[in-house]
C-alpha positions as CSV (number, residue, x, y, z in Angstrom):
1,M,0.0,0.0,-0.2
2,G,1.2,3.5,-0.9
3,A,1.8,6.3,1.2
4,V,-1.5,7.9,0.3
5,G,-3.2,4.8,0.3
6,G,-2.0,3.9,4.0
7,R,-2.9,7.5,5.1
8,L,-6.0,7.2,3.7
9,F,-7.0,4.1,5.9
10,A,-5.4,6.0,8.9
11,V,-7.4,8.9,8.4
12,A,-10.8,6.9,7.4
13,R,-10.4,4.9,10.9
14,V,-10.1,8.1,13.0
15,L,-13.0,9.7,11.3
16,G,-14.8,6.5,11.7
17,E,-14.3,6.5,15.3
18,L,-15.8,10.1,15.6
19,V,-18.9,9.5,13.2
20,G,-19.4,6.0,15.5
21,Q,-20.1,8.7,18.4
22,D,-23.4,9.6,16.8
23,E,-25.0,6.1,17.2
24,G,-26.8,6.9,20.3
25,L,-28.4,10.1,18.8
26,P,-32.2,9.8,17.6
27,R,-32.6,9.8,13.7
28,T,-34.9,11.6,11.6
29,R,-36.3,9.5,8.3
30,S,-33.5,10.6,6.6
31,G,-31.2,9.0,8.7
32,H,-29.4,12.4,10.3
33,A,-29.6,13.4,13.6
34,P,-31.7,16.4,14.3
35,D,-30.4,19.8,15.5
36,D,-32.2,19.8,19.0
37,A,-30.3,16.4,19.4
38,L,-27.1,18.2,19.3
39,A,-28.0,20.9,22.0
40,P,-26.3,21.7,24.1
41,G,-23.9,19.4,26.0
42,R,-23.9,16.8,23.1
43,A,-22.9,19.3,20.6
44,A,-20.1,20.4,22.8
45,R,-19.0,16.6,23.4
46,R,-18.9,16.5,19.9
47,A,-16.9,19.3,18.8
48,R,-14.0,18.0,21.6
49,A,-14.3,14.7,19.8
50,A,-13.8,16.8,16.4
51,R,-10.5,18.6,18.2
52,R,-9.1,15.4,19.4
53,A,-9.4,13.6,16.2
54,L,-7.6,16.8,14.5
55,E,-4.8,16.4,16.9
56,R,-4.7,12.5,16.4
57,L,-4.2,13.0,12.8
58,G,-1.2,15.4,12.9
59,P,0.2,19.0,12.5
60,L,-1.5,19.4,8.9
61,Y,-4.8,18.7,10.2
62,V,-4.0,20.9,13.7
63,K,-3.3,23.7,11.2
64,L,-6.1,23.5,9.2
65,G,-8.6,23.5,12.0
66,Q,-6.9,26.7,13.5
67,V,-7.9,28.3,10.0
68,L,-11.4,27.0,10.4
69,A,-11.6,28.4,13.5
70,T,-11.5,31.7,11.9
71,R,-13.8,30.6,9.2
72,P,-17.7,31.0,10.3
73,D,-18.7,30.7,6.7
74,L,-17.3,27.2,6.9
75,V,-18.1,25.7,10.4
76,P,-20.6,26.3,13.3
77,A,-20.1,28.3,16.3
78,H,-19.6,25.3,18.8
79,L,-16.9,24.0,16.4
80,R,-14.8,27.1,16.1
81,A,-14.9,27.7,19.8
82,E,-13.2,24.2,20.2
83,F,-10.8,24.6,17.5
84,Q,-9.5,27.3,18.9
85,K,-8.2,25.2,21.8
86,L,-6.1,23.2,19.0
87,N,-2.8,22.5,20.4
88,D,0.0,20.3,18.6
89,Q,1.3,18.7,21.6
90,V,2.1,15.3,21.8
91,P,4.0,12.9,24.0
92,A,8.0,13.4,23.6
93,Q,9.9,10.4,21.9
94,P,13.2,9.2,23.3
95,F,16.2,11.3,22.2
96,A,17.5,8.2,20.9
97,A,14.7,7.9,18.2
98,F,16.2,11.1,16.7
99,T,19.8,9.7,16.5
100,P,19.1,8.6,12.6
101,V,18.0,11.7,11.7
102,L,20.9,13.9,13.3
103,T,23.3,11.5,11.4
104,E,21.4,11.9,8.1
105,N,21.1,15.4,8.4
106,L,24.5,16.7,10.4
107,G,26.8,13.7,9.5
108,P,27.9,11.0,12.1
109,D,30.2,13.5,13.9
110,W,27.1,15.8,14.8
111,R,27.8,15.5,18.5
112,R,30.9,17.8,18.0
113,M,29.1,20.9,16.9
114,F,27.5,20.9,20.7
115,D,29.2,21.2,24.3
116,D,26.0,19.5,25.7
117,V,22.8,18.3,24.5
118,D,20.0,17.8,27.2
119,T,18.7,14.5,26.2
120,D,16.3,13.9,28.7
121,R,13.9,17.0,29.1
122,P,12.9,18.3,25.7
123,L,11.8,22.0,25.6
124,G,8.7,21.0,23.2
125,A,7.2,18.3,21.5
126,A,4.7,18.4,18.8
127,S,3.4,16.2,16.1
128,L,6.0,17.6,13.4
129,A,9.0,18.0,15.6
130,Q,11.1,17.9,19.1
131,V,12.9,20.9,20.5
132,H,15.9,20.1,22.9
133,R,18.2,22.5,24.7
134,V,21.9,22.4,23.7
135,T,24.7,24.3,24.7
136,L,26.8,25.0,21.5
137,R,30.2,25.1,21.2
138,G,32.2,27.8,23.1
139,G,29.5,27.7,25.8
140,A,26.5,29.8,24.4
141,P,23.1,28.4,25.0
142,G,20.8,27.0,22.0
143,V,18.3,24.9,20.8
144,I,17.8,22.0,18.3
145,K,14.9,21.3,16.4
146,L,14.4,17.5,15.1
147,Q,12.0,16.6,12.9
148,R,10.1,13.4,13.7
149,P,11.0,10.5,11.2
150,G,8.3,10.1,8.7
151,V,6.4,13.3,9.1
152,R,7.4,14.9,5.8
153,R,6.0,11.9,3.7
154,T,2.9,11.6,6.0
155,S,2.3,14.9,5.3
156,H,2.6,15.4,1.8
157,A,0.1,12.1,1.6
158,D,-2.5,14.2,3.9
159,M,-2.2,17.1,1.3
160,A,-2.9,14.9,-1.7
161,L,-5.9,13.4,0.4
162,L,-7.2,16.8,1.2
163,R,-6.5,18.2,-2.7
164,R,-8.9,15.3,-3.9
165,A,-11.7,16.0,-1.1
166,A,-11.5,20.0,-2.3
167,W,-11.9,18.5,-6.2
168,L,-14.7,16.4,-4.7
169,T,-16.5,19.4,-3.1
170,A,-16.2,21.7,-5.8
171,R,-18.0,19.1,-8.2
172,G,-20.9,18.0,-5.7
173,A,-21.3,21.6,-4.2
174,P,-20.7,24.3,-7.1
175,R,-23.0,27.0,-5.5
176,F,-20.8,26.2,-2.2
177,N,-17.7,26.5,-3.8
178,A,-18.5,29.7,-5.7
179,V,-18.6,31.4,-2.5
180,V,-15.8,29.4,-0.9
181,D,-13.1,28.3,-2.8
182,V,-11.7,25.3,-0.6
183,E,-9.0,23.9,-3.2
184,S,-7.6,27.9,-3.2
185,I,-7.6,27.8,0.7
186,L,-5.9,24.6,1.0
187,T,-3.2,25.8,-1.5
188,N,-3.0,28.8,0.4
189,V,-2.2,26.7,3.8
190,F,-0.2,24.3,2.2
191,D,2.5,26.9,0.6
192,A,2.5,28.7,4.0
193,M,3.8,25.4,5.6
194,E,6.4,24.6,3.2
195,A,9.1,25.5,5.3
196,E,7.9,23.4,8.5
197,L,8.3,20.5,6.2
198,D,12.0,21.6,5.4
199,F,14.0,23.4,7.9
200,T,16.7,24.9,5.5
201,K,13.5,26.9,4.2
202,E,12.8,27.8,8.0
203,A,16.3,29.2,8.4
204,A,16.0,31.3,5.2
205,N,12.7,32.6,6.6
206,M,14.6,33.6,9.8
207,E,17.3,35.0,8.2
208,R,14.8,37.3,5.9
209,A,13.2,38.0,9.2
210,R,16.4,39.2,10.6
211,A,17.1,41.8,7.9
212,S,13.8,43.5,8.7
213,V,13.6,43.6,12.3
214,G,16.9,45.6,12.7
215,R,14.9,48.8,12.8
216,F,12.8,47.4,15.9
217,P,15.2,47.6,19.2
218,Q,12.4,45.8,21.3
219,L,12.4,42.9,18.9
220,D,14.5,40.0,17.8
221,I,14.5,36.9,15.7
222,P,16.9,33.7,17.0
223,R,20.2,33.2,15.2
224,V,20.5,30.2,12.6
225,V,23.4,28.2,13.8
226,A,23.2,25.4,11.3
227,A,20.2,24.0,9.0
228,A,19.6,20.7,7.2
229,P,16.1,19.5,5.9
230,S,15.0,17.7,9.3
231,V,17.5,19.3,12.0
232,L,17.8,23.3,12.5
233,V,19.8,24.5,15.4
234,Q,19.5,28.2,16.7
235,S,20.4,30.4,19.5
236,L,18.0,30.1,22.6
237,A,15.6,32.9,22.8
238,P,15.8,34.7,26.4
239,G,12.9,34.6,28.8
240,G,9.6,33.0,28.3
241,S,6.1,32.8,26.4
242,V,4.1,36.5,26.7
243,A,1.0,34.4,28.3
244,R,3.2,33.0,31.0
245,V,5.7,35.8,31.9
246,D,4.9,37.3,35.3
247,R,3.8,41.2,34.1
248,A,5.3,42.6,37.1
249,E,8.9,41.7,35.8
250,L,7.8,44.5,32.8
251,D,6.5,47.6,33.2
252,E,3.7,49.0,31.2
253,Q,5.9,51.2,29.4
254,R,8.1,48.5,28.3
255,R,5.1,46.3,27.5
256,E,3.7,48.8,25.4
257,A,6.8,49.7,23.4
258,I,7.1,45.8,22.6
259,A,3.3,45.8,21.6
260,R,3.8,48.7,19.6
261,E,7.0,47.4,17.7
262,L,5.6,43.7,17.1
263,T,2.6,45.5,15.3
264,A,4.7,47.6,13.4
265,F,6.9,44.7,12.3
266,M,4.2,42.6,11.7
267,G,2.2,45.8,9.5
268,R,5.7,46.1,7.5
269,G,5.8,42.5,6.7
270,Y,2.1,42.4,5.4
271,F,2.5,45.8,3.3
272,V,6.1,46.5,2.6
273,D,7.8,43.3,2.6
274,R,4.6,41.1,1.8
275,F,6.2,38.2,3.8
276,Y,4.8,37.9,7.2
277,H,4.6,35.4,10.4
278,A,1.5,33.6,9.8
279,D,1.3,32.3,13.4
280,P,2.4,34.9,15.7
281,H,0.5,33.5,18.9
282,P,1.8,34.2,22.4
283,G,3.8,31.0,22.7
284,N,5.6,32.3,19.8
285,V,6.5,35.7,21.5
286,F,9.2,35.2,24.0
287,V,9.7,38.3,26.4
288,S,12.6,38.9,28.9
289,P,12.9,42.0,31.5
290,D,16.6,42.5,30.0
291,A,16.4,41.5,26.6
292,P,14.4,42.1,23.4
293,A,11.4,40.3,22.5
294,T,11.9,37.3,20.5
295,L,9.6,35.9,17.5
296,L,9.9,32.5,17.1
297,D,9.0,29.7,14.8
298,W,9.1,30.9,11.4
299,G,8.2,27.4,9.6
300,M,4.5,28.9,8.7
301,V,4.8,32.4,6.7
302,G,2.7,34.1,4.2
303,R,3.3,36.0,0.8
304,L,1.2,38.7,-0.6
305,D,1.5,40.0,-4.2
306,Q,1.5,43.9,-4.4
307,R,-2.1,44.4,-5.3
308,T,-3.6,42.0,-2.7
309,S,-1.0,43.8,-0.4
310,M,-2.4,47.0,-0.9
311,R,-6.3,46.1,-0.9
312,M,-5.5,44.6,2.5
313,L,-3.8,48.0,3.8
314,L,-7.3,49.7,2.7
315,L,-9.2,47.3,4.5
316,L,-7.5,48.0,8.0
317,M,-7.5,51.7,6.9
318,A,-10.9,51.6,6.4
319,V,-11.4,49.9,10.0
320,G,-9.4,52.7,11.6
321,Q,-11.0,55.6,9.7
322,N,-14.4,54.0,10.8
323,D,-15.4,53.7,6.9
324,G,-18.0,50.6,6.9
325,H,-18.8,51.3,3.2
326,G,-15.1,51.4,2.3
327,L,-14.2,48.3,3.8
328,A,-17.4,46.5,2.1
329,R,-16.1,47.9,-1.6
330,V,-12.5,47.0,-0.8
331,W,-13.2,43.4,0.5
332,T,-15.6,42.9,-2.6
333,E,-12.7,43.7,-4.8
334,L,-10.7,41.5,-2.9
335,G,-12.7,38.7,-3.2
336,R,-15.4,37.7,-6.3
337,T,-19.1,38.3,-6.8
338,T,-21.5,35.6,-7.9
339,P,-24.9,36.0,-9.5
340,W,-26.5,36.0,-6.1
341,S,-24.3,38.5,-4.8
342,N,-26.3,41.3,-2.6
343,I,-23.6,44.1,-2.4
344,P,-25.8,46.8,-0.8
345,G,-26.9,44.4,1.9
346,F,-23.2,43.7,2.7
347,T,-22.6,47.5,2.6
348,T,-25.1,48.0,5.0
349,D,-23.8,45.1,7.1
350,M,-20.3,46.7,7.3
351,A,-21.7,50.0,8.0
352,A,-23.0,48.8,11.1
353,L,-20.1,46.7,12.4
354,V,-17.4,48.9,11.6
355,P,-18.0,51.6,14.0
356,K,-17.9,49.1,16.9
357,L,-14.3,48.2,15.8
358,A,-12.7,51.6,15.4
359,S,-13.1,52.7,19.0
360,S,-12.7,49.5,20.9
361,S,-9.5,48.8,22.9
362,M,-7.5,45.4,22.5
363,A,-9.1,44.4,25.9
364,E,-12.7,45.0,24.5
365,M,-12.2,43.8,21.0
366,N,-11.8,40.5,19.8
367,F,-10.3,40.7,16.2
368,G,-11.2,37.3,15.5
369,V,-15.0,37.6,16.2
370,A,-14.7,40.9,14.0
371,F,-12.9,39.0,11.2
372,G,-15.3,36.3,11.5
373,S,-18.4,38.7,11.2
374,V,-17.1,40.1,7.9
375,L,-16.6,36.5,6.6
376,E,-20.1,35.2,7.8
377,R,-21.9,38.3,6.3
378,A,-20.2,38.2,3.1
379,A,-20.8,34.4,2.5
380,R,-24.5,35.1,3.3
381,R,-24.9,38.1,1.1
382,G,-23.3,35.7,-1.7
383,I,-19.5,37.4,-1.8
384,A,-16.9,35.0,-2.5
385,S,-14.0,36.1,0.0
386,A,-10.2,35.7,-1.4
387,P,-8.5,32.7,-0.3
388,T,-5.7,34.6,1.1
389,V,-7.5,36.2,3.8
390,S,-7.6,32.9,5.5
391,L,-3.9,33.1,6.2
392,I,-3.7,36.6,7.0
393,G,-6.5,36.6,9.0
394,K,-5.1,33.4,11.2
395,S,-1.9,35.7,11.7
396,L,-3.8,39.0,12.6
397,V,-6.1,36.9,15.2
398,N,-2.5,35.5,17.0
399,L,-1.0,38.8,16.8
400,E,-3.9,40.4,18.5
401,S,-3.8,37.8,21.5
402,S,-0.2,38.6,21.7
403,V,-0.6,42.2,21.8
404,R,-3.9,42.3,24.1
405,L,-1.3,40.3,26.9
406,L,0.9,43.0,26.6
407,A,-0.9,46.4,26.5
408,P,-4.9,45.6,26.7
409,H,-5.3,49.3,26.8
410,L,-4.5,50.1,23.3
411,T,-7.2,50.5,20.4
412,F,-6.9,49.3,17.0
413,P,-5.9,53.1,15.2
414,D,-3.6,53.4,18.1
415,L,-1.4,50.6,16.8
416,F,-1.7,51.1,13.4
417,E,-2.1,54.6,12.8
418,S,1.7,55.6,13.6
419,E,2.9,53.2,11.1
420,V,0.5,53.6,8.3
421,H,1.9,57.1,7.0
422,G,5.5,55.3,6.3
423,I,3.6,52.3,4.9
424,V,1.7,54.3,2.5
425,L,4.9,56.2,1.5
426,H,6.7,53.5,0.7
427,V,3.7,52.1,-1.6
428,L,3.8,55.3,-3.7
429,R,7.4,55.3,-3.8
430,E,7.2,51.9,-5.4
431,I,4.3,52.4,-7.7
432,I,6.4,55.9,-9.3
433,S,9.9,54.0,-9.3
434,P,11.0,53.9,-13.0
435,Q,10.6,50.3,-13.2
436,Q,7.0,50.3,-12.1
437,T,6.4,53.1,-14.7
438,A,8.0,51.6,-17.3
439,R,6.1,48.5,-16.8
440,R,2.4,50.2,-16.7
441,A,3.5,52.4,-19.7
442,L,4.1,49.1,-21.5
443,E,0.9,47.9,-20.6
444,A,-0.6,51.0,-21.9
445,L,1.1,50.7,-25.1
446,L,0.0,47.3,-25.5
447,A,-3.5,48.0,-24.6
448,Y,-3.3,50.9,-27.5
449,S,-2.0,48.4,-29.7
450,E,-4.6,45.6,-29.2
451,A,-7.3,48.2,-29.6
452,G,-5.8,49.6,-32.8
453,E,-5.7,45.9,-34.2
454,R,-9.2,45.1,-33.3
455,L,-10.2,48.5,-35.3
456,R,-8.2,47.2,-38.3
457,G,-10.1,43.9,-37.9
458,G,-13.4,45.5,-39.0
459,L,-14.8,47.0,-36.0
460,L,-14.2,50.5,-37.5
461,P,-17.5,52.3,-38.2
462,E,-18.3,53.1,-42.2
463,Y,-16.4,56.5,-43.4
464,D,-18.7,59.3,-43.0
465,G,-17.0,62.5,-43.6
466,P,-14.2,64.3,-42.2
467,P,-13.0,63.3,-38.6
468,S,-15.3,64.8,-36.0
469,S,-14.1,66.7,-33.1
470,S,-14.5,63.7,-30.9
471,R,-12.4,61.6,-33.1
472,R,-9.7,64.2,-33.1
473,T,-9.6,64.5,-29.4
474,A,-9.5,60.8,-29.0
475,G,-6.6,60.6,-31.5
476,R,-4.6,63.3,-29.5
477,Q,-4.8,61.3,-26.5
478,Q,-3.7,58.3,-28.2
479,H,-0.6,60.3,-29.4
480,A,-0.2,61.8,-26.0
481,L,-0.4,58.2,-24.4
482,L,2.5,56.9,-27.0
483,A,4.4,60.0,-25.9
484,A,4.0,59.6,-22.2
485,G,4.8,55.8,-22.7
486,A,7.9,56.7,-24.7
487,L,9.1,59.4,-22.1
488,A,8.4,56.5,-19.0
489,L,11.0,54.3,-21.4
490,W,13.4,56.8,-21.6
491,G,13.2,57.8,-17.9
492,F,13.8,53.9,-16.9
493,H,16.9,53.7,-19.6
494,R,18.5,56.6,-18.1
495,H,18.0,55.3,-14.7
496,A,19.3,52.0,-15.8
497,R,22.4,53.6,-17.2
498,R,23.4,55.6,-13.9
499,G,22.8,52.5,-12.2
500,R,25.5,51.0,-13.9
């Protein structure tokens, strides 16, 4: 039996056990459990069983469950509440089980890289990897992250199964698929998890993040010591999780400074670098009284293209400026309409929702609930939300959780207003750069050329005398466009020559 076939059998067994828990429910004539049979305690028990099933199935299903926890258009409230509790902690394996992994990835002399390895007490154990504390050569503290044997093969088999399930969903429920593109959502999540299955890519993500974090004195990224596909050695982050640290050790001013810089760093990732940490939950933010806060675990990252990033920025600006109509318009442009879309209704929904968000402090506002409300209303109004919002929404929800623990008194506009001007200036400089100007000029010239071809192909009206004033005006506009394009290309050429 191949990897996919074997994994299909394992998944079917877990899901079969989950379905088997319904056996005691009363049935309708159609064979389904009636809604009232699921409430209230029984629905909660089924939700807990579903969460445990995802945890048993492994890291890929845990990540998907965390995404589903932010999608009210896909799962009901009692499941979302339970999926928010998903964790990927499993019993630790003996260190000896990882010796073949270390030998294969670092060579038979791997022990010479360290003065000491704590093989007895792992710092963390998840279904994907296990982490141990080490002392690096020279005495510096560090950690070693070890991928569990066979997990990459299992994850790839799971991806193949889920893609097949998404295809079947699209075929069997086309109306649902028109509003919720399951395959695109899965692809977005799988792409973001790529580095979790190859630690050399996670190391590259960390190095890229370190290049950006230098402008934020309150923040740091671990230093990569060595990286191989299944082994990652890095410096030890001081302190502990923001969820567990003694708040008395960090005064309010320091906590607020960390919260502001963390938000600014993430904002720069979303809108300037277009490369961002997709899982900045409190367990991945370590704080210490005498060192910068450290952002851990760069295995799951998101990437955005320029136009999507700009629209996401407009969404956050609409919330900060209390503009529900603007949010509705940009959300619709970011996604896709369907033949049954009700855009006026969605606009009314957002006009009622946004004022509640704009003035709320972090303690009062739950971004996850607000984000879910937008998704739910968009789906109800027949508007397909962009697949990218699942991952960036998960990232923002986790960011909010970390910031709330640090500085619950800050409001949403407080956090973004000081950064948005610099971000917008960066975007403007990018748009008017010689490279971007030349590209747009070429696009305009191509559109003009294609229009001319269509006209010469027989779409021109029959000749009816000398050109009218409107025709002469159109001709002048076309010549002006050609001149502007030529000027832009000339400027790009001069810029390139100066660069040499």
